[in-house]
N, C-alpha and C positions, 0 to 999 in steps of 0.2 A: 697182836691186839688190833692193829690197823686193819689187817686182813679180815678178822672176825667182825669188826665193826662195819666194814665195807659190805660184807655178805649180809649182815642183819638189815642194813638200810635197803639193799637191793631186794631182799625178801619182802620187806614192808611195802616197797613200791610195786612189786609184782602182785601182792595180794589185792592191791587196788586197781589192777590192770584190766584192760578190756576183756570181756568174756566172749567166748565163741559160740555162736548159734544158741544162745540162751543157757548154756551150761556154765559151770564154774571153772572150766579149763581155760587158762589164759592163752591168748594168741601168742604163737612163737614170733620171734623177730622176723623170720622169713615170711610168715603169714602177714604180719603187719606191713612189710615192705611190698609184698605182692598186692595186697589190698589197696595200698596207697603209695605207689612208687615215688621215689625221690623226685623233686621238682626240677624240671628243665627251665632255665631262666630265659625262655624265649617269649613268653607272654607275661611279662614281669608284673608282679605285685609290688607296689611302692611303699607299703607300710610294714613295720617290723612284725614278725609273726612268732617270736619266741621270747621267753623271759626266764632268767635264772631264778630258781626258787630257793636253793640252799647249797651249801658246800661242806666238804669234809675231807680229811686227809686221804690220799690214795696210796696204793701199795708200792708205787714207783718213786716216791719222794716228793710228789706234788699234791695237787688238789683235784678232787672230782666235783663237778657241778651237776645238780639236778636241774634239767632244763624242761620247761613246759611250753607246749605249743599253745599260742594264744589266738592264732588266726585260723582260717579254713585250711591252710596248707603249712607245712613246715618251712618251705623255701620262700624266699622273697628277694626282690631286687632293691630293697630298701638301702639307702645310703645316707651317710652323714657328710661324706666328702665324695669326690668323683670316683675314687678307686676302693671303696670299702663295701661293695655289694654284700649284703648279708649272706646269701647263699642258702644251702640246705645242709644242716649239720649231720644228716643221715648218710650223706654221700660216702663217707669213709667206711661205715659199717656195710653198706650195700656193695661197695667195691671189693673190699678185702674178704668179706664173708662175716656173717653175724658172730659165729663162735670165735673166730680169730680176732675180730675187732674188739671183743670184750677184754682181751689182754691189754689193749690200749685204752680201756675204760670208755669205749663207745658202746652203749647198751640201750636197746629199745625196751623200755619197761612196759609200755602200752601205747595206745594210739595218741596219747597226749603228753607223755613224759618219757624222757630219755636221759642218759648220763653222758657227759663229755669231759675230757681232761683239760687241765690248763697246760701251759707250755712245759713246765717242769715235769709234770706227770707224763706227758706224751714223750718228751725226750728221754726220760728215764726208761720207758718201755723200749724206745729205739735203741738205747745203749745195750739193753739186755739182748735184743734181737741181733745186734751187731756182733756180740760175743759168740753167739751160735753160728752166725753166717761165717765169721772168720774161722771158727773151729771146723766148719764143714768145707773150708777151702774156697768159699765164695767171697765176692766183694762185699764189704760193709756198706751200709747206707751212707752215702757221703753228705747228704743234706743236713744242715744244722739249723737251729732256731734260736733267736735271741729275743730278749725282753724289749718290746717296743713301747712300754709304758701305757699311758692312757690316751695320748694324743695321736693324731694322724702322723704318719711317717714323712720325713723329708725325702722327696723323691730321689735326690742325689745320693743320700745315705743308703736308701733302699737298694739302689742299683750297685753302689760301691761294695756293700757287704756281700751281695750275691756274687759279684765277680771275684772277690778275694777269698771268701770262705764257703761258697755255696750256702749262704745263710739267708733265711727268710724271717720276717718279723712275726711275732705273735703278741698282740696287745694284752694288757692285763684285765681289761673290762670293756663293757659297752659293745656297740655294734662292731667296732674294730676287732674285738676278740672273736665274736661269732663268725665274722668274715674270715679271719685268719685260720680258725680251727676248721672251718668248712672247706676253704680253698687250699691252704698251704700244706695241710697234712698229706695231700695227694702227691707231693713232690717226692716222697720216699719210694714211689714206684717208677720214677724216671731213671733210666740207665745212666751210669756215670758219663759215658761218652756224650750223651745228649747234653748233660749239664755242663760239661767242659766246653763244648762248642758254643752253647748259649752264653756262657760266661765270657768267652772271647768276643762274641758279637756285641754283647752289652757293654763290655769295656770300650770297644770301638765307638759305640753310640754315645757313651758317656763322655768320651774324649771329644767327640764332635760337639756335644752340648757345651763343653768348656770353651771351644772355639766360638760358639755363638755368644757366650757371655763376654768373651774377649772383644767381640765385635759390637758389644753394647746391646745385644738382642736377648735380654733376659726373659722376655715372654716367650719367644721362640724356643729358647733353651728349656724352659719349664715344660712347654707343650711337647717337645721332643722326648724329654725324659718321662713325662707322664704316659705317653703312649707306650714306652718300653715297659713301664710298671704294669700297665693294663695287660700287655701281651704276656708278660712273665706270669701274672696271676692266672691267666687263662691256660697257658701251656703247662703249668704245674698243678692245676686244680684237681682235687679229688673227684670232681664231676666227670673228668675225662675217663678215669678208670671205671667209674660206675657205668658209663655208657659203653665202654669197650668190653667190659667183662660180661655183660648180659645181653647185648644185642637187641635191646628192647626197641630201639629206634634206628634202623640201619641207615636211613638217609642222614640223620644228624650225626651218627657215628662216622660215616664217610667224610662229611664236612669237617668234623673235629679232627680226624686223622690227617686230612690234608692241611688243616690249619696248623697242627703240630709240626708236620713235616716242613712247612714253609717257615714256621717260627725258628726252627733249628737250622734253616738254610738262609733266611733273610727276613726282611720286614714283611709281616703278614698283610700289610696294607698296600704293598707294592707287588708288581708282577715278579714271579720267580725268574731267575736267570739274569738279573741285572747285577752289575758290579756294585760295590758298596757306594761309590760316589754317584753312580747313576740313580740309585735308590734315593739318596739324599737330595739330588737335584730335583727329582720328581716331587719329593715331599716339600721342598722349598717353594716350588711353583704352586702346589696345593695350598700352602700357608700364605701365599701372596708376597713372598720375600722379593720376587723379581721386581715388583712395582716399587720397591724401596732402593733398587740398584744394588742389592746385597748379594744376589744369587751368584754372580761370577766369582766374587771374592770367597764366599763360603764354599763353593764347589771346589775351588783350588785347595782349601783346607782339607776337604774330604778326599780329594785326589791324592794329596800327600799321605793321608792316613791309610790309603789302600796298600801301601807297602807293609803296613803293620797287620793288616787283616784282609784276606781275600775270601769271600764267601764261596768261591768255587774250588778252593784248594783242599779243604778238609771238612769233615771226615768223609771218605768215599761211601761208607755204609749209609750215612744219613742222606747224602746228596743223591745217590743213585737208587736207593731202595724205594719200593712203592709203599703206600700207606699200610698195606697188610703186613709187610715185614716189620714196620715200626710197631704195629699192633702186637705181633708175635713177641718182639723183644720186651715190650711192657708187660705182657701177660706172663712171660717167663720170669721176669723179676717179681711179679706178684706171687707166683708159685714158690719162689725161693723164700720170700718173706713168710708166706703161710706155713711152709715147712719148718722154718725156724721157730715160729710161734707155737706150732704143735709140740716141738721138743720142750719148750719152756712150760707149756700148759701141762704136759704129761708129768714133768718133774716137779711141778708146783713152784717153779722158780720165779722170783721177781727181781 
C-alpha cells in the first residue's frame, strides 16, 4: 500500500511538472538538470531557497518529503550556524544518476518540486544496497547516519561519532536537515580506506583539542574542532561526486580532487608534507597562540601525539596517488552502487 500511495503522489506531481517546448510532455530529470545544473557554492546566495511542502511514508521505512524551490536557484549558502550551509538537494541525483537516485527517493518532479528522503528512509535504502553489494562479493557501504534532532550538533560529538562509527548526523528538520541531506549523503561514495584514514586523523585532531581544553584554551579547542567539522563536510559532500562524475567544470574538479587528497593526507589549510605536530604549530601561529606563550607547551602535546598518528605512514595509496587515481576509485565505487541499485530496481525489492 505504501508503494502504491508513493507512486500515486509522484504521478500527481508529474502532472503538474514543467512542460517542454510548449507540449504536454514533462521534462525528464536529466533535461531538468541539464537546463539548470546543480549549484556550485562559489558565488553564494545567503537566503534559503527551498521549502518542505508535505510528507508521506516511504518504501524504505522512513519518510519522503516534497520539496519546493522558492528562490531563483535550488542551491544556497544560507546558514543558521557556521557549519550548516544549505547546499543543493539535487547533488545526489545528479551524481548517482536520476534513475538510480529514485531508489533513494531523490526525484526531480519538475523545475520547482522534487522529493527527498529523511534519515530513516535513506538508511533503509542503503541497507538494501548493502545486502546486494555483500552478495556480489563487494564491500558494503560503511558510512552510517544518526538522528541529530533539531539543534546544531556539538562539534566534539560530531567528530567522535565519525571516528568511532563512520557516522554522520542527519537533523530531523529545518536548514540543518536540508544541509545534511545535501552534503552527507555523498559519503556513501567514499571508499572505506579513505574513511578509515580520515577517522584516524580526526581522532588525532580531537585528542589535540582535548589538550587545548586541558590547557584552559576552550576557544582554541572549539575553533580547532570546528575547522575539522567543516573539512569533513566538504570531503564527504555529494557535491564532490556531482562534479567528478560529469566533468562540467574541470578547473573546479581539479581543485576539489586536490582538496580531497590533502584532506585524507593532512589539514587542507596547511601545506602537504608536514608532520602532524608541524601542522599544529603552524595553526597555533595562525590563531595567535604564540602571543599567549602557549605555543611551546601545546606543540609538545602535539609531538607526543605523533607517536599515535603519522600522516606519512599510511595508506600508501592515498599518499602517493595523484588526484586522477582518487577520482577513479570514487567513480568505481559509484558504479558498484549503481549496479546494486539496478538489481534492486529490476527485482522490485525495497
